[in-house]
C-alpha positions as CSV (number, residue, x, y, z in Angstrom):
1,V,-12.1,-3.2,-6.4
2,M,-11.2,0.3,-7.4
3,A,-10.3,3.7,-5.6
4,G,-8.8,7.0,-6.6
5,D,-12.3,8.5,-7.6
6,P,-11.4,12.3,-7.9
7,L,-14.9,13.3,-7.1
8,F,-15.1,10.8,-3.9
9,P,-11.4,10.4,-2.7
10,K,-12.4,8.1,0.2
11,R,-14.6,5.9,-2.1
12,V,-14.1,2.2,-2.8
13,H,-15.9,1.0,-6.0
14,I,-16.7,-2.8,-5.8
15,S,-17.4,-4.6,-9.1
16,Q,-20.1,-7.2,-9.4
17,R,-19.1,-10.7,-8.4
18,G,-17.6,-12.9,-11.3
19,A,-18.2,-10.0,-13.8
20,A,-15.3,-7.7,-14.5
21,G,-16.1,-4.2,-15.5
22,T,-19.7,-4.4,-14.3
23,W,-20.1,-1.5,-11.5
24,F,-22.7,0.1,-9.4
25,G,-25.4,1.9,-11.7
26,D,-25.0,-0.7,-14.5
27,P,-28.0,-2.5,-15.9
28,P,-29.2,-5.6,-13.8
29,P,-28.3,-8.3,-12.8
30,N,-25.8,-6.4,-10.9
31,D,-24.7,-6.9,-7.1
32,A,-22.0,-4.0,-7.5
33,T,-21.7,-1.5,-4.8
34,F,-19.6,1.2,-3.4
35,L,-18.3,2.5,0.2
36,D,-17.4,5.7,1.5
37,I,-14.4,4.9,3.9
38,N,-14.8,7.0,6.9
39,G,-13.3,4.9,9.7
40,L,-10.1,7.2,9.6
41,S,-11.9,10.5,10.3
42,D,-8.7,12.7,9.9
43,A,-7.7,10.9,6.5
44,S,-7.5,13.1,3.4
45,A,-7.8,10.6,0.2
46,I,-7.3,6.7,-0.6
47,R,-3.6,6.4,-1.9
48,G,-3.8,2.9,-2.6
49,L,-5.3,-0.6,-2.4
50,L,-3.4,-4.0,-1.4
51,P,-4.8,-7.3,-1.8
52,F,-3.8,-9.2,1.4
53,R,-4.7,-12.8,1.9
54,D,-8.8,-12.7,1.9
55,K,-8.7,-9.0,2.7
56,V,-8.3,-5.8,0.8
57,L,-6.3,-3.1,2.6
58,V,-7.4,0.5,1.9
59,L,-4.4,2.6,2.1
60,F,-4.2,6.4,3.4
61,L,-1.4,8.5,4.5
62,E,-3.0,8.6,8.2
63,G,-3.5,4.7,8.4
64,T,-5.0,1.6,6.9
65,V,-8.7,0.0,6.8
66,V,-8.9,-3.6,6.3
67,G,-11.8,-4.6,4.4
68,T,-13.6,-8.0,4.0
69,L,-15.5,-8.6,1.1
70,G,-18.0,-11.4,0.0
71,I,-20.3,-10.7,3.0
72,Y,-24.0,-11.3,1.5
73,T,-27.3,-10.9,3.0
74,D,-30.5,-12.0,1.4
75,T,-30.7,-8.8,-0.6
76,D,-27.6,-7.2,-1.0
77,H,-23.7,-7.4,-0.7
78,E,-22.4,-5.7,2.7
79,P,-18.7,-5.9,2.7
80,D,-17.0,-4.9,6.1
81,F,-14.6,-2.0,6.4
82,S,-14.7,-1.6,10.1
83,D,-11.0,-2.6,11.1
84,V,-8.9,0.6,11.1
85,I,-5.1,0.6,12.0
86,K,-4.0,4.3,12.7
87,D,-0.6,5.7,12.1
88,H,0.4,2.6,9.7
89,G,-0.3,3.9,6.0
90,S,1.3,4.4,2.7
91,V,2.3,7.5,0.5
92,A,1.6,5.4,-2.5
93,H,0.0,2.5,-4.3
94,R,3.2,1.3,-6.0
95,A,5.1,1.6,-2.5
96,A,3.2,-1.3,-1.0
97,I,3.2,-5.0,-1.4
98,A,1.9,-8.2,0.5
99,V,4.6,-10.6,1.1
100,G,3.5,-13.8,3.1
101,D,1.8,-12.9,6.1
102,D,3.0,-9.2,5.9
103,G,2.0,-6.2,4.1
104,L,4.8,-3.8,3.5
105,L,4.0,-0.1,3.2
106,A,5.9,3.1,3.0
107,D,4.3,6.1,4.9
108,L,5.9,9.4,5.9
109,Q,7.9,8.1,8.7
110,G,9.3,5.1,7.1
111,V,8.2,1.6,6.4
112,P,5.7,-0.1,8.5
113,S,4.4,-3.8,8.3
114,I,1.0,-5.0,8.9
115,K,1.3,-8.5,10.0
116,R,-1.4,-11.4,10.1
117,T,-1.5,-13.0,13.3
118,I,-0.8,-16.8,13.3
119,L,-3.7,-17.7,16.0
120,S,-6.3,-15.3,14.9
121,S,-7.5,-13.2,11.9
122,S,-6.4,-10.0,13.6
123,F,-3.6,-7.5,12.3
124,K,-0.6,-6.5,14.2
125,P,1.2,-3.4,13.0
126,E,4.9,-3.0,13.3
127,R,7.3,-0.4,12.3
128,M,10.2,-2.2,10.5
129,S,12.4,0.8,9.6
130,E,13.0,2.3,13.2
131,L,16.9,2.5,12.7
132,I,16.6,4.1,9.2
133,D,13.4,6.1,9.6
134,P,15.7,9.5,9.8
135,V,17.4,8.5,6.5
136,I,14.3,7.8,4.5
137,T,12.4,10.8,6.0
138,A,15.3,13.1,4.7
139,A,15.1,11.5,1.4
140,Y,11.6,12.9,1.1
141,D,12.8,16.5,1.6
142,G,11.8,18.7,-1.4
143,L,8.9,16.3,-2.4
144,S,5.2,17.0,-1.9
145,I,2.7,14.4,-0.9
146,E,1.6,14.3,-4.6
147,D,5.1,13.8,-5.6
148,L,5.6,11.0,-3.4
149,E,2.4,9.4,-4.6
150,D,3.6,10.0,-8.3
151,R,7.2,9.0,-7.9
152,V,8.0,6.6,-5.2
153,F,7.8,3.0,-6.1
154,R,8.9,-0.3,-4.8
155,V,10.5,-3.7,-6.4
156,Y,10.4,-6.9,-4.5
157,D,12.9,-9.5,-5.4
158,S,11.5,-12.7,-4.1
159,R,14.6,-14.7,-4.8
160,E,16.8,-12.5,-2.6
161,G,14.0,-11.7,-0.2
162,Q,14.4,-7.8,-0.6
163,Y,11.9,-5.0,-0.6
164,M,13.3,-2.2,-2.4
165,L,12.0,1.4,-2.0
166,F,12.9,3.9,-4.6
167,V,12.9,7.7,-3.8
168,P,14.0,10.3,-6.2
169,N,15.5,13.7,-5.2
170,S,13.5,15.7,-7.3
171,P,9.8,15.7,-8.3
172,D,10.6,16.1,-12.0
173,L,12.1,13.3,-14.0
174,E,14.2,15.5,-16.2
175,T,15.7,17.2,-13.0
176,T,16.3,14.1,-11.0
177,T,20.0,13.2,-10.2
178,E,19.8,10.6,-7.8
179,T,17.2,8.0,-6.9
180,K,18.0,6.4,-3.3
181,A,17.1,2.8,-2.8
182,F,16.5,1.8,0.6
183,V,16.7,-2.2,0.6
184,F,15.2,-4.2,3.3
185,N,16.5,-7.9,3.5
186,Y,13.3,-9.6,4.7
187,K,13.9,-13.2,5.6
188,P,11.8,-13.9,8.8
189,S,12.3,-17.6,8.7
190,L,16.0,-17.2,8.9
191,R,15.6,-14.1,11.2
192,Q,17.6,-11.9,8.9
193,N,16.0,-8.4,8.8
194,N,18.3,-5.7,8.0
195,W,18.7,-2.6,5.9
196,C,21.0,-1.0,3.5
197,V,21.1,2.1,1.1
198,F,22.0,2.3,-2.5
199,D,23.0,6.0,-3.4
200,G,24.9,7.4,-6.3
201,W,22.4,5.8,-8.6
202,N,19.7,7.3,-10.7
203,F,16.9,4.7,-11.3
204,T,14.1,5.5,-13.6
205,L,12.2,2.1,-13.2
206,G,12.5,-1.4,-11.8
207,C,10.9,-4.7,-12.8
208,I,11.4,-8.4,-11.9
209,V,12.4,-10.9,-14.5
210,T,10.9,-14.5,-14.0
211,G,11.9,-17.4,-15.7
């Protein structure tokens, strides 16, 4: 599944099942398709995609559209992208991550969560950063939407259960003097959800070392 088409900013391209790199318009046999996601009528462009359990989340600034793949008729593949979650989106593909039953995102207000409910297949949006939202939005000052999409990123430390959102203080790497890290200690089984801020550092990138 692919998005980010500059000619069709709300379009999701879906490759043929079981054949990587075979897209709509390629020679048959080919059940690849595409969809223009119009459930969020006021949305600007797709900012990212997030695999989440058996779904794919299509991320906009203005909200999220939940997609279900693998719905086939006798003649065609007809995925369903009708489930719309308004006001819980993401500024960037690299700011989102799926953790267990939660999808953690980063939007213009802070960090929302899209949680899979236990007793049904529906999704429950929550805002995880209410107490720290003003600090996060203040860190966005001076950055355009394009800057946020290009330079904001996250790292998830599975050992410590930490979602770490990194926000630079400049749109340009050369003029960045600080990259704040907003760290969400996410341990729902222990009911330990809290925030802290790492400041005074100038991070360039982050990665997780396993093994």
